N, C-alpha and C positions, 0 to 999 in steps of 0.2 A: 691876643684875644682875651677878653674879660671872662673869667671863669668863676667869679665870686658867687653868682646865683645859680650855678649849675650843680645839681646834686648827682652824686655817683649812684650806681646801682646799689651799693652797700647802704648808703644813706636812705634810699627809698625803702629798702627792705627792713631797715631798722625802725623807721617811723611808720611804715605801712599806711601813709596818708594817701588819699585819693588825688589823682591828677586833675588837671583842668577839664571841665566838661563843656563840650560845645553845645550851644543851644540848637536843638533839632528843628528842622524846617518842614519836614513831612511834605515834599513837593507832590508826590503822586496822590496822596490823600487830599491835599488842597485842590488839585486839579479835578478830582472826582466830585468834591463838594461844589466847586465852581461850575462844573457841568450841570449840576442840579440847582444852580443859582442859590446855593446855600439854604435852600428851603426844601426840606425833605418831607414828602407826603407819606401816605400809608402804602403798604404793599398788599394789594388785594387781587386775586384772580390772575396772578402772574405778571402784574405790571404796577408801576407807581401810580397812585391816585392822589390828587391834590384838590380836595373839595373846596368849594368857595365858602366864604362866611364861617370859617372855623377858627377857633382860637389857636394860638401857637405858643410853644415853649422855646425859649432861647437856651442854648447850651454854651457855656463859657469855659475858657481854659483857666489855668492857675493865675494868670495875670489879669483876668477879668475881661479879656477880649472875646467877642462872640464868635463861636466856631460855626454854628448853623442854627436853624430853627426847625422844630418838628411840629407836626399837626397834632392837635388834641382830638381824638376820635369822639364822635357822638353816637347816639342811638342808631341813627340811619346807617352809619359806617359799620357798626357792630353787626347789625342785621345782614348787611351785604357781605361782610366777611364770613359770617357763619354759613350763609348760603353757598358762598364760593368754596369753603372748606368741605361742605357736604358733597358738592359736585366733584371736587378734587379727590375725595376719598373713594368715590365710586370708580374713578378711572385708575387711581393708584393701586387700590386693593385688587382690581381685576387683573393686574399684571401678574405674570408668573414669578416665582422666586428668582429665577435666573434673570429675568428682565429688570426686576427691582435692584438686584445686585449689580448689574451692568450700569444702571443709572448712577448708583452710588460711587462706583469706580470711576465713571466719567467725571463726577464732581471732584474726585481727587486730582485729576489733571487740571481742571479749571482752577481749583484752589492753588495749585502749583504755579499757574500762570499769573495769578493776581494776588499771590500771597503777600508781596511787598506792600501793595495798597492796603490790604487788610491790617497788616502790622502797623503801618503808619497811622491808620485811622484809629486803631486802639490806643496808640501812644498819644495821639492828639487829643482824644477824649478822656485820657487818664484812666483807662480800664485795662485789665490784663487780658491778653489774647494772643495765641500763637498759632500760625498756620500749620506748623508741624503737629500740634496737638489735634487740630481738626482733621488733618490727613490721617493720623493714626486711628482716630475714632471712626472715620469713614471706612478705612480698611477693615477694621475689626467688625463693624456692624454690617458691612456688605457681605461678609462671610456668613453671618447669622441669617441675613436675608436669603442667601443661597441655600442654607441648611435647615430652614425653618420647618419644612414638611418632614424632615428626617428626624430632628431632635426634639421638636416641640409639637408633635403631630396631633395630640389630643386637644390642644388649645386653639381657639379661633385665630386666624392668621394675622401676622404682622401686615402693615400696610396702612397705617393711620395717616390721616392728614393732620396738620398742626397749625395752631394759631399762636404766635409768639407775642407776648406783651412785655417788651423790655423796659428796664428803667431808663431814665432820661439820658444818662451818660452812655448807656449801651445801645441806644437806638440807632445811631449811624452805623456801627459795625454790623448790627443785625440786619439792617436794610441792605447793606452791601452784600452780605451773605445770602440774603433772599434773592438778590439779582443774580448772583453766581449760581445759585441752585437752579434757577430757570434756564440759565445758559447751559447747564449740564443735561437738560432734557426732562426735568421733572414736569408732570402735568400741571396745568394752571390750577391753582387752588390747593395744591398739596402743601404749600407753605405760605402762610399769610402773616403779616406783621402789622399790629395795631400799636400806635404810640399815644401817649397821654398819661393820665393818672392810672398807674398799673393796677392798684388794688380795686378801684371802682370799676375799671374796665372788665376785669376778670369776673367780678360779681355780676355784672350785667350779662356777660357772655354765658354764664351758667343758666340763664333763663331760657336760652335757646335749646330746642329739642335736639339740635345737631351735636351738642357738646356731650360727650360720654365720660370724660375724665379730665381732671384738673390737677396739675402739679405745680407747686410754687417753690421758688428758690429766692431767698432774701433774708431779711432780719425777722426775729421772733415776733416783734410787735405787729408788723404788717401781716405776717402769716396768721397770727391769732385773729386779727381783724377780718381777714379773708374767710377764715373758718366760720366766724360768726355771721358774716354777710351772706355766705352761701348755704347756711343751715336751712334744711328743708327743701332745697332744690332737687334733691335726689341724685346728685352727681358726686361720685367718689372724689375725695380730695386728699392729696399727700403733700406734706410740707417738708422742705429741706432748708434748715436754718444754716445757710452758708455765709452769712454776713454777721459780724459782731461776735463770733464765737471765740472763747478762750481756749487755748491749747497749751498743754504742758510741754516744756522743753527740759528734760531731766538729764543731768550730768552726774554720773557716779564717779567715785574716786578711781575706778579702773578705766576711765575713759582716756582717750588721747585729747588732753586738754586744749592743745592748740587747734586741732581740727574742730572740737566742739565749740570753742569760742568763735572761730571763723564762721561756723554754721549758724550760731545764734545771731551773730551780727548781720549776716546776710538774710536770715529768715525774718528777723524783727524789723530791720531798717533798710534792707536793700531790695526788697521785692514789693510789688504792688498787689497786696491781698487784703481781704476784709477780715483776716484772722488776727487775733491778738494773742501773742505768746506770753506765757508766764514761765520764767526761768527758775528751775528747782535744782539746787546744787547741794551735793553732799558736804557736810561741815568740814571734813578733812581737807577738802580742796577749795574751800570758799575763797581764801585769800589769794590763792594762785589764779583762780578764775577772775576775780575782781581786778587783779593786777593786769592780766592780759586784756581784759575789757577796756581798762583805761588806755592801754597802749594802742589797741586797735581802733578805739573810738576817737583818738586824738585828731585824726584828719577828716572825720566825717562831716559832711556839709549839713546845714539846716534843711528841714523838710517843710514844704509849703502846705499849709492848712487853710481851711476856710476860717472866717472870723469867728463863727460859732464854735468850731472845733477848738480854736485857740483858747477860747474862754473855758471850755471844758477841761482842756489839758492843764491850764494854769490852776484851776480849782483842784484838780486831782493832785498836782505836785504840791500845792500848799497843804492839802490834807495829809499827804504822805510825810512831809516835813514835820507837821504838827504831831504825827504819830511816832516820830523819831527815825524816819527813814533817812538814809544817806544817799545823796545824788552823785551819779557818775555821768557827766555830760561831755559832749565833744567840744562845746564852747559855751560861753555865757549866753543865755537866751536874750534876744532883742526885747527891749522894754515894751515894744508895741509892734503891730504888724502881724502877718500871717505866717512868719517863719518861726520854727522851733527846732532846737537841736535834738538829736537822738539822746535819750535819757534812760538810765538804769536806776531803778528805785531799790537800793539795797536795804536789807533788814526790814522788808515789808511783812505785814501781818496777813496770814491767809484769809482772815475774815474782812479785810479792808475792801470797800466798794471798788477801788481802782484795781484790785486783784480779781474779784469775782466778776465784775462787769467793767473792764477797762474802757476809758473814753477813746474815741478815734484819734490817733496821733502816735508819735514815735516814743511811746513809753513802754518800758520793759520791767515789770516787777520782778524782784529776785527774792526767792524764799530758800530756806535751808532745811535739810533733813539729816537724820543720823543713820537710819536703817532703810533697807529696801521697802519694808512695810510702811514706813512714814512717807517714802517717795510715792507709793501707790495711793496713800491717803491724800496727799497733796494733789496728785494727778487727777483724782476723782472728786476733788473738792469743788471744782467748778460745776455750775449747773449744765454746762454744755458737754457734749460727748462726740465731737467731730474727729479729732485726731490727737496724736501725741508723738513726740520724738524722744528716743532713748539713746543715750551715748554711753557706751561701755564696750570694752574688749572681752568681757566675760559673756559668752553666748548663752550659757544657762541662766545667768541673772537677767539678761535681756529678754529671753523667752518667758521666764516666770513673771517678770514685770508686765510684759505685753499682754499676757493672759489675764492678769488681774485688773488691768485698766479698762474702764467702761467707756470705750471710744470705738469709732468705726474704722480707723486706720492707725497703725503704729509703724513708725519708721525707725529702724535701728541704724545708728551712726549716719543718718541722713534726714532729710526733711522735705515735705511737700512733693513727694514722688507720686504721680498719678498715672494710671493707665486704664483704658476702658475695660480691660479684662479683670480688674480688681473690683470685687463687689464691696461696697461700703454702705453700711446702714447708719442712720442717725440714731445715736444713743441719747438717752435722757432728753434734754430740750433742744437737741440738734436736729430733730425732725422725725418723720414717721415713714420715710420711704427708703428704698435701697437703690443706689445708683451704681452702674457698672456691672460687667460680667453677664453671664446668662441669668443670674438671679435678678438683675435689674430689669430684665425684659418682661418679667411676668406681670408687673403692674400695668403694662400697656396691652395685655392680652385679656380676653374674656374667657373665664373658666366655663367649661360646659356643664358643670354640675350645679351651678347656682345662677339664677337669672338676676341680672342687675336691675336695680330700681330705676324706673323711668322718671325723667324730670317732672316735677310737679310744683305747684305754687306753695310756698311755705304758709303755715297757719299762724294765727296770732296766739302766742303762748306767753304766759307770765312765768318766765324762767325761775323766778325766785320762789314760786309756789308749786312748781311741778313736782308731783309725787308727795306733796305734803298731806293730802287728804287720806292716802292709804286705802286699804280695803275696808269693807264693813266688818270690823273686828269685834269679837266677843271674848269674854273671860270666862273660862270654864273651871269650876272648883275641882280639886283633886279627889273629893270624897263622894262623887256621884256614883250611882249604881251602874250595873251592867247594861241598863237599857239605853244609856247614852251612847251614840256612835263613837267609834274609836278615836282617841286623841293621839295623833302622830307627833313625833319630835323631829327637829331638824338636826343637822350634823355639823359640829364646829369643833376643831381641834382634836379630832379623833373620838369625840364623845357625842352622844345624843343629848339634846337640851331643849328647853323651851325658849321662846323669844324673850329677850331682856324686858320687853314691855309687858309680857304676860298675855298678850292678846292672841286670838286665834281667828282663822277664817274657815268657812265651811267648804268642804270638798263636795262638789255637786256631782250627782250621777248623770249619765248621758241624758241630754234633753232637759236637765234641771228638774227631774221628777222627784228627787229626794236628796238627802244628805248622806254621803258615804262615810264621813268622818270630819275631823277638824285638824288643821295643820297650823303651826305657829305663824304669826304675822310679823315676819322679820322686818327690821328697820336699820337705821344708821348705826346703832350700837352693836347690833349683831354683825354687820359688815365690818365694823372696827375690830371686833373680837376675831373674826375669821381672817382678816388681813394680818393681824398680829401673829396668829398661829402660823399662817402661811409664810410670813417674812422670816420666822425663826427656822423653818425647816427647808425652805427652797434653796438657799445657798449650798447646803449639804447634799440635797438631792441632785442638784445640777452637777456636782463634782463626782457623783457616783459613776461607775463605769457603765457603758451601754448594756453590758450583759446583766448587771445588777438591776437596772431599770426594766429590762426585758423579763427578768425572773419575777419581779413584782407584778407586772402586767399579766403575765401568765397565771399567777396566783389569783388575780382578779377575775380572769376568764374562767378558771376552775371554780371559783366561788359562785359565779353567775350560773355555771352549769349545775352546781348543787342546788341552787335556789330557783331553777328555771320554772318550776311549776308555780311557785308563789308569785314570781315576777310576771309570768304570763297571765295569771289570774288577775293581777292588779291592772294590767293593760286592758284586758277584756272588760273588766268591771268599770274602769274609768272611761274608756273611749267607746265602748259598745261594739267593738269588733268581735268576731267569733274567736273561740279558743284556738282554732287552727291558725288563724292569722296572727294571733298574739304569740303563739309558740314559734311561728316562723320568724317574727321580729326578734324574739329572744335568741333563736339560733343564729340569726344574722349578727346580733350584738356580740355573741360569744366569738364568732369568727372575726369580727372587727377588732376586738380586744387582742386576739391572737395575732392579727395582722400588725397591730401597733407594736406588739412585743417583738415581732420579727423586724420591724422597721428601725428599732432603736439603734442598732449598729450599722444601719444603712444610711443614716443621715450624717453626712460628712462633707467637709470642704475638700481641700487638697492643694497640691502645688499648681501654680499657674505659669503658663509660658510667657515669660517676660522678654520684651525686645531689648532690654538693657541687661548689663551684667549684674548678676545677683540672683537671689532666690526670693520668691513671694508665694505666700499661700493664704488661703481663705479659711476661716473658722466660723461655723454656725454656733451661736450662743443663745441660751434661753432668754426670753424676754423678761421674765420675772414672775410677778403675781398677775394673773389674768382673771377677768370677770366674764362669765358666759351666761347669757339669758336665753334659754332654750325655746325653740319653736313649739307650736301646738302639734304639728305633724310628727309622727314617729317618735313619741316621747322618750322611749328607751334607746332606740337606735341612734338618734341624734345625740343623746347624752353620752353614750360610750364613744361615739365617733369624736366628739369635741373634747371629752375628758382624755381619751387616749392620745390625741394629738398634742395636747398641752403637756401631759405627764411624760410622754415618750421623749420629748425634747428637753426635759429638765425644768419645766415650769411648775408652779403651784397654781391651783385653779379654784375659784369660788363659783359654784354653779347655782343658778336659779331655775328650777324646773318651770315648765309651762304653768301659768296661773290657772289655766282652764283644766289641765290634766296633770296635777302634781303627784298623783298616787304612784305611778311607776318609779318616779325619782325617789319618793319616800321609801318605797319598798327596796330600792337598790341600796339604801343605807345599810341594810343587813349584810349585803355583799361586801361593802367597804369595811365594815367592822371585822369581818372574818379574814380579810386579806392582809398582806404584810406591807402595804404602803405606809410610809411614816405618818404619824398623827399630825394633822394640820395641813397636809399636802393637798387634800381635797375636802372642801366644805360644801354642804348643800343647804341653802337657805330658801325658805318658802314665804309667801305672802304677796303683797301688792307688787306687781311688776314695776310700776312707775316709782313707787317708793324705794324699792331696792335699786332701780336704775339710777335714781338721783344720788343715793348713798355711794354706789360704786363710782359714779362719774366725779364726785367731789372728794374722793380719797386720793391723796397724792401718791400713795405707794402703788396703786393699781397702774400697770403699764399698758394694758391692752384690754379692750372690751369687744366681745362679739355679741351682737344683739339681734334677736328676732322679736318683733313686736309691732307697735303702732307707728304710724308716720310721725306722730308728735314726739314719740320717744326717740326716733332717729334724729329728728330735728334738734331735740334737747341735747343729745349727746354731742352732735357736731358743734353746737354752739357753746357747750360748757367745757368740753375736754380740751382746753387750750393752755391751761396753766396748772400743772405741766402738761405738755402735749401727750396724748394717748393715741395708740394705734387702734383704729376703729374698723370693724366689719359690721356694716349695718344692712339689715334686710327688713323691709316693711311687709308684714303679713297681709296688708290690705291689698296687695297686688294679686292675691289669690294664685300665685305661681309658686308651687311647692318645690323645695330643693330635691334633687335626685341624690339621695344618700347612698345609693348603690353604684354610682358611676365610677368607673375604674380610676379616673383622675383625681378623685376626692382626697385620697391619702396624700398625694404630692401637694395638692393645693393647700390642705390643712397644715402640713408640717412647715411649708414655706412661710406661713403666716404666724408661726409660733417661734420663729428664730430671728435674731439679728445677726448680720454678717460683719465680721471683722477681718480686715486684710493686714498682713504683717509683711513688711518689705525689709530684706536683709541684703545689703550690697556686698559684693565680693571685691570690688576695686574702686 
């Protein structure tokens, strides 16, 4: 027998090259497509719909062969789908918790029967998808459906209907899943699927009065376009940038280098994901890591790209070589075609475009660092904040690094571990929503304390000029006599000050019968100064213990108690309510500050029950610097409620009092001066609401904005706060529906909107 070409087990383990790969045929998925004549329609009201005279989109595989075609939905289909979803919601939401849980559990059985078809269809379309992942999600959320009335009793019930608008490659698996959902006994209309141009379809869907919430998952550019297209529709929108994100893969010198290299090879080149990894290696082990990379990559095969992606990869590699990078490749790249080998770009510069925003393709930039502090700096250098992987056998080092990284998920000695019980928030440009866990459910519930804005038609706004006119400002000299009404000052950096512009606006008495005084007309430079002060103090405030933050809030409550008469007088004078009502609002405000002080050490994550070996826990983290524009109603009570929520969770806040009733907020400055909150943690700016709204929206350091104001202001914020993405809470006062600031659930609702969730996964085997 000839043995010249037969390799021993020893030879295989020495080379670690991949064996021959058989070309998959996907027979079950092909049969399902043939059953639908390879022309997939829309899924509306529980059945496939193939309208006539519709354009279609062809889906091709890596070789260019047509897999199937999908219908491009038009306005008539969108309207029919929205009506079907509204009817499905009525039936689905009327079911009891137990009935909904049973339907979800039946879907687990159906997925188990048809899981092979789903897996093959995902592989054929070139997208990631696992039946086991779907089963785990269904099991987890079926238990929440069962326990909804017990654990989330004060919020409106689960039981939403859903309209899914998938991307072109994900359309066939989504349509198959919709068919399986109906087989499990879901009511018709509970799940609908529209195919076509995803961003334009969603924008048109928001015009329907049936749509109450929109969540988007994809790349940053399309997410920003969707925010702009839906601005003014009155529909809340959350964005999860799960495509094109850069994630740090950090290897310390205390790591098991062989396991770490195996992990990065599999993460960067062996899995189908939309995530780009950036390898960060401690200098002391750089040579060892590169040597093992060469050995492990020797047998890797080329990866198929589209022609456009191949051009982007070639350009990125040429730029890297021009900057002095060294290439580690599994083989020589073909001179043409769609194939390209896995490539490591050693000695890359952190500021290089192919590091900050890598092109789609098998490229792995490699950066080096000396200390753990430098590792954190490199890990936070990317504009994205989706996830990071840390490799070290020093648990203390791992936890300290995980705590310092601004990402939603951290995996220790592992990568890409997901479970529905893990809450993950988008940090920085990775989105504005929280997915997973109990925390991820609240975005799909309606809070009882605040009424949501009803859909309305957007108005025509010149976004470049919004807020530029400001208020009717006047300049008052310092040497006027006592006959002039009082000239109030705003509060920035722990000190009272005038506006940088020197202008003032009049504070009108109730009914506009006279002038009570003048307040500064704040603008862009005042916001800049307030943000600068907040940015300096917020990291230190976030690191303070909960008891220290509680002590500061209690001192604020005591200060308000001492000034209760002055503050009550300002409320009565400004709003025209009686002194009894004003004193009642002050009393409620004192209690609310004490409530927030008590809440400081109650806001916590915890260990999570994982189905796999290891430990996982969730950590709530402060958003950062927030901007809050207060409503006209309850000018003091709303101020302390929102201020307390932000400060109790470790944030800094810039507050803009009601333009109509600024006097209570200006009087509250005396309370802030007497308390022991760090200077700059809370700033109060007055003036034109639109002018200050525009300044806050265009400042890149502001992470979240809560806004009560005009419909135009809501539209402006949703259109503008896309680069970087900001978390928005928008309430149009034109609806004439005031918030219930005394509702028992308001504390939980507020603090959940002032934190971002981070999950940390530590395997034990």
